[in-house]
N, C-alpha and C positions, 0 to 999 in steps of 0.2 A: 711396683714402686724404687727409684731410684732415693737417697738423700743426700743434703750436701756434710761436706768433712766436718764434723767438730769435734776437738779434742777439749780433753777432761782440763779443766783447770783449776778446777776443788772438786771438795767430796759431792756426790747428786746422793739422793735419799729416793725411797720410791715413795715415800710421805712429799717429797718436792716432785716428783716425776705425777702424781695424783692430780695434785695440786693444777698443774699448769699444763699436764697435756689434755686438750680436748677429749680424748678417745676416751677419756675415764672418768668424762663428764657423772656418769651413772652413778661409780666409784664413789666419785669426791661429794655428790649428794648424799650417799651411804651416812658417810663419814661427818657430814657436818653436823648432826647434834650434839658432837665431841670437839673439844678443845684439840684442835693440832697440838700434836706431841704429849697428849695423856697418857697416862698408861690405860685410860678407857680408851681412847683413839688409838690404839696401837694392838689394842686384842682383838676389836671391833676388825680392823685392817685384816689380822693375821686371820680373823673367819671368813671375810670375803674375796680374800687371794685361792686362787692361784691371776695375777696380772691375765693370764691367756681366754679366762673367760671372759673379761674387760675387752671392746663392749661383745663383743660376737663370737665364740671359740671355732664357729667352723671359720670366719676368717680369716684367723691365726693359723688353722692347721692349711692355708692355701698360701700363705707365704710367709712364714717362720721366722726365715732372716733378709734382710735386705741389703745391696751394694750400695758404698757410698758412689755419690757422683763425685768425679777427678779423680777417684784414685791410684787408679791405673794406668798413669801415665808412661810406669815404664811397663816394657811388653813381657819383660820376663816375671810378671805379677798378676795374678789376680786380681777384680776389686778387691777393697776391703766390708769386708760382711758387720753387720754389727744385726742383734736381736731386733725383729721389727715391733717387740714390745717396750722399745724405748729407743731409736735410733739415734739420736740425739744429743744423747747423756749417758757414761760406762756408769752402770751404780755403785755406790761402796758402803753401802750400809740401805737397812731398812728407814731408818729414820735421826734424826740428824743427834734424839740423844740415847744413841744405841751403837755409840764408835767404836765398843768393843766387844768380843762375845763377852769378858767379865761384864760390862755393860748390860749383854743380854740375857746372862744368867739372875746377875739381881732384879732384872725386871718378871723372871721367873719365878723368883723366889717371894718378891712383893705378892703376884698376883697369886702364886695357888701357892703357901707356905705349905701347906695340909699334904698333894700331891703322893702319890708314888715318884720317889726320883731313883734310888737305884735299890735292886731287888736280886735276893740271891734264895738255893732252898738250901736250906739249915741240913747239916749232915745233927741223925741222933747216934751217937755209940753207942745206945745198947741194944736199939735194933738193928744198926748196922747198914742203915739206909737214910737216903735226902728223902725230906719232907718231899710229898706231895703237893706243894704249892709255894708258894713265890712271898717274903718276908719283905719287907719293904722300909729303907729310910726316904723321911718326906724332904723336900727339899730345903725346909727349913733346918731339916736336921745336918743334912747334906754341905749346907751352906756355913753351919758354926764349926763341923769338923773340918772344913778344908780350912777355914782361918785360922781354927787354933793351930793346926797340924804345921800353914805356912811359917807363924810365929815361932814354936817350937824349933822350927828347921833352919832359921834365920841364925836363933838364940845358940845355938848346937855347933852349928858350921861357921858361924863369925867366932864366936869364944875362943875354936879351937885355932883358926887362923889370925886371933889378936889384931881383928877388926870391928867397928863399932856397929851394934846387934844391927841396926838397920841396913847397913849394908846390904845391895842385892846384885853384887856385879860378878855370880856367877853364874854357871849354867845347871841346873838337875839333870841326872839321868836316870829313865825308871828304865827297868828289865825284869819284864813280869809278863804272864799271860792275862787275856782279861778279866778284874777284879772290878768291884768297888773303890778299893782304894788306889788304882788306878786313877779313876777319875778326881778321886778329893784329892791327890797328889797332883793332879794337873790344874783345879783348881784355886790348891795351896800356894803355886808358880802363879796365878793371875794374879793373885788377892796380893801380893808384894811385887809383882812388874819382874817375876823371875822367868827368866828362858829355861825351857827345859827340853832334851832330845829323848828320844826312846833307843835301847838295842833290840834286836831283834835276838831270839831266843832261839833261832835256826842259825843265824849267820856265821859263829864258831867264836874263839876268844880272840883270832888275830883282827880280827874288825871291830869288837869288840874292847882291846885295847886301842887301836888303833883312836875308833872315837871318845873313848877320857881320856886321850893324853890327849889330841887335838882340841876339845875340848875346856881340856886343863879343870873337869868336873869331882870337886870335890866330894859334893853326895853319889850314891847310887841306892835309891829305891829297888829293892826287887822283891820275888816272890820267892819263897822256902826253898822251894825244890831247885831255883836252882844255885845255894849255898854251897853247893861244892865244884862247879865250873868258877866261881865269884872267889872261893878260896886259892883253888891252883895259878889262878894267875894275879891274885891280889899283886903280886910284887911290883909288874906292869905296870901298873895304873900308880903313876907319878905326884897324882896332885888330889890322889883320894881321901879325905880322913874320917868321914862321917856313912856308915851302912846302916842302911834303914828296911827291916824284915815287914811283908805290909801282913803276913798273918803275927798271929799271938802267938810269941813266946814266953815259957814261962823263968819265973826271976833266975831260978837254976839254968836251964838255957842259954839264957843273956849270960851270966858269970863267970858260967864252963866257957864262952867263945873268946868273952873281955881276959879273961884270968889265962887264960890256956891259949887258945888258938891265935888270937889277936896281942899277947901283952907282950910282944919284943917288937909289933910290926910298926911302922912307923913309915912316911911318904915320903918324897923327897925332898921336901923340906921341914925335914924332924920333927913333922905331927903326927900324933900319937894318934891311928886307927881303932875304932873303939863304933862297934855294934848293939842297935836301940830297934823294940818294933815301933811299929808306926805308930800304936795305940800310945808307949811311952809318950812318943814324944808331943801327939797329941795334948795330953797331959801337962809338958815341958810348956806347949801353950798360952793354957791358959790360964796357966800360973804367972808366967811373964808373958802379958799381949802384948807383942807390939803394935803401934799406931801403921793402917792400912798403907799399901804403896800402893793404889790401882794403878794400870799399865792407860797409855793413848793409844789412838792409831799407828802410832810410829813403833811400837812397842813391839821389840821380835820377843811373838808367841811361842813359835816353837821352830826347832832346827829339826828337819827330817833326810835322815838319809838315803839318798837313792839305790837302792842294791843294783847298780851296772853290770853290766853284761862286760866289761872289762876292768879289771884294777880295781881300786880300793873304793867308797863307796864317797859320793860329794854331797857333802848337807847343805839342802835347801834351806834359808831362812824365810821365816812365812811371818809376817809380820798383824798384830792385829787387822790391821785394815785387811789385810787377804781375805782374813778368817770372816769378818761382818759383809765383806763381798760375798763369799763363797752362802753365806748365809742367805743373802739378799738372793741371791739366785735360788737357791732352793726354793724358798716362799714364791719367788714369782712364780715356779713351776708344779709344785709338790699342790693337790686338792686337797680338802678335808673333806670326808661325805659331811652332807648338811646335817644328816639325820645323826652324827657324831659329836656335833659343836659342842662344845662345855662341856665335853665325859672326857672321863681321864681313859686317855690312849696309852698305850702299851707298845714298847720295840725290844729284838734282844740284839744286847750287844756280842754281835756273832766274830766278823772278819775283826783282825788283829788290831788293837787299837797304836800296833808303833807301823801302820801304814796309814797313809792318810785318809787309804778311802772314809776307814771308818770314825777319822776326827772329823770328818767332816759331815756325815751323820750324827753322830752324837752331838755338835753345835746345831744341829737343826734340832734334831729333839729336844735337848736340855734349855734351850731359848721360847720352850712354848707350853713348859710341863707335861711332856710326857715320860714317864715310869723307863725304864731300861733295865732290863733282866738280863741277867747272865747265865752262859753255861754252870751246870755243878764243877764237870770238870774241862780241865782244858783239854778236850777233844773232841772234834766235829762229829765222831758216829753217835755223839747224846743227846745229838742238836734238834733231832726230829724230835724223840722223850721230853725236851724240854719247851717246845712247841707247840707239843700237844697241852701243857700246865698251863700257858704264858699265853697261847692264843695270841700273840702280836699282830695290830694295825697295821701293818706296812713290815715288808723284808726287804734287805739284803742281802743279795749273794752272791759269787761268782760263782761262772759257767758251770764248772765241773761239779758243784753240787747241785745245781739244775738242771744237769745230766744224767745226775744217779738218781731224783726225784722223777724224773723221765723213765727210766730203765724202773724203778719203783712201780710206781704206779702201771708200768705195761704187764711187769710181773704180776703183779695182782689179781688184773686182767682176767688173765690166764688158766684163771682155776678150774673154769667148764666153758665147754663151747658155747652153750647159750649165754652165761654173762655178756663172755666175750663179743659171741655176735650184736648181740644188743648196744654196747659198750661200742663195740666201732661203729657202727651205723650212728648212735649220737654223736660221739666224736667227729664222724663225715661230715656230718650235718651241719657239724659247730666251725670246723676247720674250712668249708665251701662259704656257707655263711662270713666266718670272718677276711675271706681271700676276695669274697665277691662286696662288700662295704665295710666300710670300717663304724668303729662305734659301739658301746658296749652292747649286746643282747639285751633288749627289754622283751623280747616275746612273751606269751602269754605260753607256749610249750616250753622254753628254758623253765624259766622258772614252775611254772605247775607239774613240767613231767621230765624235763633231764636235771635240774637239780635233785627231785626227793628220790628218783630212782641211781642217779649217777655222780655227781658234781660234788653234792653235801658229803657223800660216805669220803671223796677223796680226799676234799680239803678237811674234813676230821682226821682222815687218818696222820696228813700231813701239818694237823696244829695249825693248819690256816684257816679256818672256821672265819675268825673277823676280820684275815686280811683283805685290803682297800687294791695292792697290788704289789707287783715284784721290780726291786732296782735290780740291775746287774752289771758289772762291767768290770773293768780289769783285763778281760781276754775274747779274743770273737766269740760267739757262739753262733751253734748251729738255724739259722731259719726256721727249722722243719721244728725243731727243739723251740723254740718261741711259739710258731702255729702251736704244738703240740699242747702247751704250759697253758696258755691262754685260753685252750679249747675244754681240755680236762678240767680247769679249777675255775674257768670261767674269770679269767683276774684280769686287768692288765698287767704286762710287762713290758718295764722300761731298759732301754741299754742305753747308756751315759758314754763317756768318752772328759778323760781328763788326766795326768800328771801330778809326780808330786810338785812339780812346779808352780802347777795351776792351783795348789789346796783342790786336789781332787777334779770333782767335776765340771768343768765348764758346756756340757750340750747333756742334755739328757731328750730321752726320745718321747712323743709323747705315747701311751696306753695302749690305747686301741685304735692303731691306724689299720685300714687293708696294707699298704704296703709295707712288712715289717724290714728291719733288717740295719735301719741308718741310725747314726746313734743322735740323731735330733739338730738341730741350729744351733748353734751360737746362743749363749746367756746373754745379761742385760749387763754381767759385769766384766765382760772382756770383747775382744774384737776380733777377727783373724782375717788373713788371705793366704793364699798359695803361691808360691814359688816355684816356677819350671825348674823341672831335671832335666834338662835336653838325654844326659846318658842314660838315664834311664826310662826316654817314653815321653816325658812327661809336662804337658805345655800348659802352662797354669794360666793361661792370657786365654787359647782357643778353645780348651776344651775342661776348665775348672777343673787338671786333676795337678799335685804338686806336692811339696813340703809343706805343711802346714805350718803359718806360723802364728802365734799368739800374742795379743798387748793386752792391758790394761790391770785395772785394783784390784782382779783374782790373781793375776802372776805376780810371780814374785821375781825380784830384783836382781839377786845374788847371791851365789854358793858363798859360806863361810871358810873364811881365808883363803877362798879361791878364787884371786882374781884374772888367772890365765885359763880359767872353765869357765869361769861367767862370759867372758869377752869373746869367746869364743862362741856361747848360746845364744847373747843378746847381741842385738847389732846397735850403730848407734843413735839409731831411733826407736829403740826400743823395744823392738822385734824378737820375742825369743822363740829358736829355732828347733821343733819337737823331734825333728828327725822322724815326724812318721809323714807318709801318703797319704793325701786326704783327695777327696773330688765333694765338692757340693752340688747338686743337683736344684731341680728346677723351682723346688720349694725353703731351699735355704739351709738345707738337712747336711751335716758333715757322714760323709763316708770314709772310714780308712780300711785303703786295700793293698798299703803296704808301709815299706821301710827302707826311707834312704843308708844308699852303700852298702847295706847287705845283699849285693849282687857276684856272681864270677859267671865263670867261660866252663860249658864242657869241650870232649874232646871236637863236634863238631863246630862250636864255634858259637852257638848259641848264649847268650847271657841267661841267667839264671837269679830272679829275686827270689830268695826260699821265703823269704816272713811273707809276702803276698803269696805262694803256693802254701802254705801253712795256716792263713790267716780261711783261706777259700776253703782247706780239706775240713776246716774246722768251724768253718761254719756252713757249709754243705753235710756234710757227714753226721749222720748221728752215732753210726757206733765206732767212734775216734773221742777219745777225751783228750790225749796229748800228741801232738807227734813234731816232729827233729830233719829236716828236711839235709841229703845230704849229698854233694855231688863230687868225685875222682873227676878235676879238668883232666885227666888221658883217659877218661870213658865218655861214653855217647847216652847211660843215662841215667839216672836219679833212683838211691834208695832212702831211705828211711826206716825212722824207730816212731811206736809207734803205740802206745796208752788203750786199752780197749774199753768200752761201751761192757762187760760180760754177758747180761744176761741176752742182750740187744744182736750182739755180734752170735750167741746160741742160737735163739729164735731164726736168725739169717741164714744159718749154716744146717741147722737140722730139717731143714727141707728135705734136703739132698742127704744129711748123714744122720740117722736118727740116732743115733748113739752118742753124739755129742750135746743131747742133754743128760744124759749118765755122767757125765765127766763134772770134775771140780773144776773151779776157776782156776785153780795149778794145771791141772790136767789139761785142760785148753791150749791156757798159753805154752806149755812145751807144745802138745802136737802141732800146734799152728807152728811154732819155729824151728818140727823135725820135720813135718811132710811137705813137704814143696807145691802136691796137688789141692790139700787141702788151703793151703795158702793163700793158693792163684785164686780158688774160691773168695777167699774173703776178698784180693785184693784185687778184682773185677769189682764185685758188691763196692767197694770204697772208691772205685775210679767213675764209677757209673753214677753215682752221685754229686762226683765233683763234676760241675761246668764251669768253661769257661778261661780254662786252662788247654794250652795247648799240648800234643800228643809228647812233645820236649821235655815239656814241663811235670808230666805226670811220675808217679813212682811205677819202678818196675820189678823190684822188688823188696822184701820186709820184713823187719824184725817185730816182735812184738811186747810187750808188759802186762801187768797188771796197771803197774803205776810207775813207766821205767825212766820221769824223769823227775827227779826231785832234789830240795834246796839242798838235803845233807848230803847228798854227792856231788855238788858244788855244779850242778850244770842248769838249774833255772833258778831264778832270783826268786822273792821271795814274794815277789809281784810278776811272777811266772813268765819272765822275758828268756829265754834262751842263753844261755854263755857258749855261745857256738864254739868257740879253741877247747875249752872243756868237755866238749858233751860230744868234739870230736876223739878228742884221747881216751875221752872214758867209755865208748862205744867202738872203738878200731877194731878189736877183735870180728867183734858182730857186722862192725862193717865191711870191712876185707871180706869177712864169710859171703857177704851178698855178693860183693861182686864175683868172688871166686865161682859163686852158682852161676850167676849168669841175671840176663831178665829173663823174668818168669813169663813174659809177656815177648814170646821172640820177633811177632811178626808185626811188634807196636800197633797192631789195630785196638788200641787203648779203649 
């Protein structure tokens, strides 16, 4: 089915789509008892979504995105694709009454004022331990605190700048791990149409200095753990006049900072720098209540700095329209379990809020009364402990966490031969069922036997008792891992695709598809097409393979104070070039297969596309968690740096080397790097798993580590993209040694 090309000339909502598209007649009838646009109508619409259920889910699965007629007149491009859910209009919002994220949150406050909103495990200093339950602030409380904080923020900053108290012409910066106060600050900014930006804790002083001075931010909201780093580079922040600590500080502590450490601190405008606690600022705001300044769709919500693989980061300006488009996309595809409708749901705020992926997730949660729980310590290793207490209804995780889950489950099943055999039989049966047909497993055997014997125990061990599905994105993931987790947890796993420039996800795969591995089809708030890249052998018109281009209300329109980079990224017709090579399959689903420009020649003259190779290894082989592929142009073969899934590698290698089981993680890594024969066994295993590569594209020698690629070493970005030049320098000694040692697979028979 093809559709005529139609370009949006105005905002268009899901409400209008339901009202005008005959395919949603059944949904329109369900909603007819309520006045269109009323809170009751919108609440009921939330309950009846996703759009994929109307008129029939199976119909949607067969054709998830459709090409537009007359959209591929230029043979360098594929047709333009849009979601089959709304081919004639790109959606900008749920309803004309919900034009901003602020509107969404106010809707939630009105409709679920007493619902759990933000929750933490409290610390008991007497017992020296954290509570074994979450304590919650309600939606109404969070709203009141946000507005008070926003009012206090304007009062302090503007008094120092000598400007009217309602002046909101400045940018608010946040440097903190995930906390409820992060969200309160975010909503405070929205209540007064203040743009905010986030500094990555991991990116170091140079980037923080660059962002603070580029944005001319006069205020920095920070976690107590960052005080030392901030004071160290404070003299370089030219415009800063107000520091706000998210945690409580005593009067003595604040007095100490303000009268000693900050007593002579002034910025470049001779404004005195002083420090407050967040609660102090709230108190000021309650005393001096500045009238609210709600945002409009064109208000800049946030400037999200992308952690580029080269040079300084670019600031992506995201408007309120971008975020409401993203919420509409999320609502159109996420489903609520019927039995949970009307109940208090919970999610965990785990991925960093400095990253746009988590911002999108919390926007979806906080638009519909979901409670957000936070880790009791800013440490990913405590995730499972907190999950067991929170028991969230859905969860979003990056692939490296899911591969750890996979390894942990497999490890726990190895306790006894009998238990292992029973578990393997169940899991083999589940995998066989999922690969032969799609959809959830509703068989009696599954519910009466598999769940009782195995699945419920695994879910309980991870705190996923209540989870309806898992969402993953930001990096490739092995199809084997996806299938294993779907089988072991009996849960839908959804893989998405998005970028900072697209306000995170614009595609999301369906949870129970038989043929796993795609990122799903383009969503209702963007359109896409592919551009041929002949130098890499990709023909968009003929093979539907090429560079992915995006356009629509969910896509950004400019980089902050950077017209040169904006014009490089967005063409005159509004298409944003992602730099990712995609393939669109027969159902309209997107698969990311490569990266533009990341290629080089080896000595035999063959072109190598390292990103494509890395993605194939990661998505095919369960033994590796990280990979950096390197080729010396004077050599004929590739070498690489691998991060390993230790339990998986140990289990695989101990079949031929029993001693491996007795080694610690560090001993295994050391012995692999020292022993070419042991490394050859691992290399053969890794290459055996990886299908679709030619011989010259496979690794011939490897250096391994537990987690060799880290943000701290500046070889990957916080979104896990490899900084190739930095990685080549960082591992120069190891890479040279691998070439000195030569190919471990001398005959090239991989």
